C-alpha positions in Angstrom: -24.0 13.2 -27.2 -23.8 11.2 -30.5 -26.1 8.4 -31.5 -23.6 5.7 -30.5 -23.2 7.1 -27.1 -27.0 7.3 -26.6 -27.4 3.7 -27.7 -24.7 2.7 -25.3 -26.4 4.4 -22.4 -29.8 2.9 -23.3 -28.2 -0.6 -23.5 -26.5 -0.1 -20.1 -29.8 1.1 -18.6 -31.6 -2.0 -20.0 -28.9 -4.3 -18.6 -29.2 -2.5 -15.2 -33.0 -3.1 -15.2 -32.6 -6.8 -16.2 -29.9 -7.3 -13.6 -32.1 -5.7 -10.9 -34.8 -8.3 -11.6 -32.5 -11.4 -11.6 -30.2 -10.2 -8.8 -30.2 -12.5 -5.7 -32.0 -11.0 -2.7 -28.8 -10.8 -0.6 -27.0 -9.0 -3.3 -29.9 -6.7 -4.0 -30.1 -5.8 -0.3 -26.3 -5.2 -0.3 -26.7 -2.8 -3.2 -29.4 -0.8 -1.3 -27.3 -0.7 1.9 -24.3 0.5 -0.1 -26.3 3.4 -1.6 -27.5 4.3 2.0 -23.9 4.1 3.4 -22.5 6.2 0.7 -25.2 8.8 1.0 -24.7 9.0 4.8 -20.9 9.3 4.2 -21.4 12.1 1.7 -23.6 14.1 3.9 -21.5 13.6 7.1 -18.5 15.0 5.3 -20.4 18.3 4.6 -20.3 20.4 7.8 -22.4 23.1 6.0 -25.3 20.6 6.2 -24.6 18.7 9.5 -24.0 21.8 11.7 -27.2 23.7 10.9 -29.5 20.7 10.5 -28.3 18.7 13.6 -26.8 21.2 16.0 -28.9 24.3 15.4 -32.3 22.9 16.7 -31.0 21.9 20.2 -29.0 25.1 20.4 -32.0 27.2 19.6 -34.1 25.2 22.0 -31.7 25.8 24.8 -31.6 29.6 24.1 -35.4 30.1 23.9 -36.8 27.3 26.1 -34.2 27.3 28.9 -32.5 30.7 29.0 -35.1 33.1 27.8 -38.3 31.3 28.9 -36.7 30.5 32.3 -36.0 34.2 32.9 -39.5 35.4 32.2 -41.6 36.6 35.2 -44.4 34.0 34.7 -42.2 31.1 33.9 -43.1 29.2 37.1 -46.9 29.6 36.6 -46.9 27.9 33.3 -43.6 26.0 33.4 -45.0 22.5 32.4 -47.2 23.7 29.6 -44.6 26.0 28.2 -41.9 23.4 28.4 -44.0 20.9 26.4 -44.9 23.6 23.9 -41.3 24.5 23.3 -40.0 20.9 23.2 -42.6 19.7 20.7 -42.2 22.8 18.5 -38.4 22.6 18.3 -38.5 18.8 17.8 -40.8 19.4 14.8 -38.5 22.1 13.5 -35.6 19.6 13.9 -37.0 16.9 11.6 -38.3 19.2 8.8 -35.0 20.8 7.8 -33.2 17.6 6.7 -36.2 16.3 4.9 -36.7 19.4 2.8 -33.1 20.6 2.2 -31.3 17.2 2.5 -33.6 15.6 -0.1 -35.0 18.5 -2.2 -31.9 20.7 -2.7 -29.5 17.8 -3.2 -31.8 16.3 -5.9 -32.0 19.6 -7.7 -28.2 20.1 -7.6 -27.5 16.5 -8.7 -30.0 16.8 -11.6 -28.1 19.8 -12.8 -24.8 17.9 -12.6 -26.2 15.0 -14.6 -25.8 12.5 -11.8 -29.3 11.1 -12.3 -28.5 10.3 -15.9 -25.3 8.6 -14.8 -27.2 6.5 -12.2 -29.6 5.2 -14.9 -26.6 3.9 -16.8 -25.1 2.1 -13.8 -26.1 -1.4 -12.7 -27.8 -0.2 -9.5 -31.3 -1.2 -8.2 -34.1 1.1 -9.2 -35.1 3.4 -6.3 -31.9 2.9 -4.3 -30.8 6.5 -4.9 -34.0 8.0 -3.7 -34.4 5.5 -0.8 -30.9 6.4 0.4 -31.7 10.1 0.5 -35.0 9.6 2.4 -33.3 7.3 5.0 -30.5 9.9 5.3 -33.1 12.6 6.0 -34.8 10.4 8.5 -31.6 9.5 10.4 -30.4 13.1 10.6 -33.9 14.3 11.6 -34.0 11.7 14.3 -30.6 12.8 15.5 -31.6 16.4 15.7 -34.9 15.7 17.4 -33.3 13.3 19.8 -30.7 15.9 20.8 -33.6 18.3 21.5 -35.3 15.6 23.6 -32.2 14.8 25.6 -31.4 18.4 26.3 -35.0 19.0 27.4 -34.9 16.1 29.8 -31.4 17.1 31.2 -32.5 20.7 31.6 -35.3 19.6 33.9 -37.9 21.6 32.1 -40.2 18.8 31.0 -42.7 17.0 33.2 -43.1 14.3 30.5 -41.9 10.8 31.0 -39.1 9.4 28.8 -41.7 7.2 27.1 -43.8 10.3 26.2 -40.7 12.1 24.8 -39.8 9.0 22.8 -43.4 8.8 21.4 -43.3 12.4 20.3 -39.9 12.0 18.6 -41.0 8.8 17.0 -44.1 10.4 15.4 -42.2 13.4 14.2 -39.4 11.2 12.7 -42.2 9.4 10.8 -43.3 12.8 9.6 -40.1 13.2 7.7 -41.6 11.0 5.0 -44.2 13.4 3.7 -41.8 16.3 4.1 -39.2 14.4 2.1 -41.9 13.8 -0.6 -42.5 17.6 -0.7 -38.8 18.3 -0.9 -38.4 15.7 -3.7 -41.3 17.2 -5.6 -39.7 20.7 -5.4 -36.3 19.4 -6.2 -37.4 17.6 -9.4 -38.9 20.8 -10.8 -36.4 23.6 -10.1 -32.7 24.1 -10.8 -30.0 23.6 -8.2 -29.5 27.4 -8.1 -33.2 28.1 -7.4 -33.8 25.2 -5.0 -32.5 26.7 -1.7 -34.4 30.0 -2.2 -37.7 28.3 -3.1 -37.2 25.7 -0.3 -36.9 28.6 2.2 -40.1 30.1 0.8 -41.9 26.9 1.8 -39.9 26.1 4.9 -40.1 29.3 6.8 -43.9 29.8 6.6 -44.3 26.1 7.3 -42.5 26.6 10.6 -43.6 30.0 11.8 -47.2 30.0 10.5 -48.2 26.7 12.0 -48.1 27.9 15.6 -45.1 25.8 16.7 -43.2 28.5 18.6 -45.8 31.2 19.6 -49.6 31.4 19.7 -51.0 32.7 16.4 -53.4 35.6 16.0 -57.0 34.6 15.5 -56.9 35.6 11.9 -54.1 33.0 11.2 -55.2 30.2 13.5 -57.7 28.8 11.0 -55.0 28.8 8.3 -52.5 26.8 10.3 -54.0 23.5 9.1 -52.7 24.0 5.6 -49.1 23.3 6.9 -48.0 19.7 7.4 -46.0 20.8 10.4 -49.3 21.5 12.2 -50.5 18.0 11.6 -47.2 16.5 12.7 -47.4 18.6 15.9 -51.0 17.4 16.5 -50.1 13.7 16.0 -47.1 14.0 18.2 -49.2 15.4 21.1 -51.8 12.7 20.6 -49.2 9.9 20.6 -48.0 11.2 24.0 -51.7 11.5 25.3 -51.3 15.2 25.8 -54.1 17.8 25.4 -54.5 19.0 21.8 -54.8 22.7 20.9 -57.8 23.5 18.8 -60.4 21.0 17.5 -58.4 19.2 14.8 -58.9 15.5 14.9 -55.6 13.5 14.9 -57.2 11.1 12.3 -57.6 14.0 10.0 -54.0 15.0 10.5 -52.9 11.4 9.7 -55.0 11.4 6.5 -53.5 14.7 5.4 -49.9 13.5 5.9 -50.5 10.2 4.1 -52.2 12.1 1.2 -49.2 14.5 1.1 -46.8 11.6 0.9 -48.7 9.8 -1.9 -49.4 12.9 -4.0 -46.1 14.7 -3.8 -44.1 11.5 -3.9 -46.0 10.1 -6.8 -45.7 13.3 -8.8 -41.9 13.5 -8.1 -41.3 9.9 -9.1 -43.3 10.4 -12.3 -41.3 13.5 -13.1 -38.0 11.7 -12.6 -39.1 8.7 -14.7 -40.2 11.0 -17.6 -37.6 13.8 -17.5 -34.9 12.8 -15.0 
């Protein structure tokens, strides 16, 4: 890019920043809503994202919690406890995927394509691009977790009330924010080619080593607290006034997730502001 082109981009970026400060509130809100609408439209047109992220969690829940667990010899003796365990675990699984992959991988790919540099030169409000991705992840996570909840209630495996189910899902959907911050942090530091592989290296241990789907061996139980999914699980059970496994205080879990949101989100935004 020659000096004239660089100067033109810098001037456009300065105009965009000035416009964002003088733009009327209604117009500014409309710009944010447009970013969100376009992001949702982009993702909804990608079956490779929608199918695994939204349809896979309820399908796996039905297979393991209804078909396989229902056929086990001791299913009746522990039906209520096992049903709650499976539902909360798969609902947590449902919200983490869109947050990590929907935000992190797409940021990495679009950085490689130069889209973030283009966004800087466009008269769009600062932060609208990132806000749209986080809201997209929240909406798709809520849809996936909601599908798990509806299926759990229809299957008749849960003894929880609809209010308890809604409380669990609400807490887990809020948990997409720190997970989105983690995905954003990874996506700002790796290439689009490396992002899916690295994201899986974080995602799979986060799911399976936090005790969401099966009791962990004693040697791993004390390490489960390093995973944010464990803290989301604890807070979801506490919100529904259900017994908590282990001795982890829900207030500690809340503090960990807030710290995760602030640290990873702050580092990612700083990286984008400096490098793009």
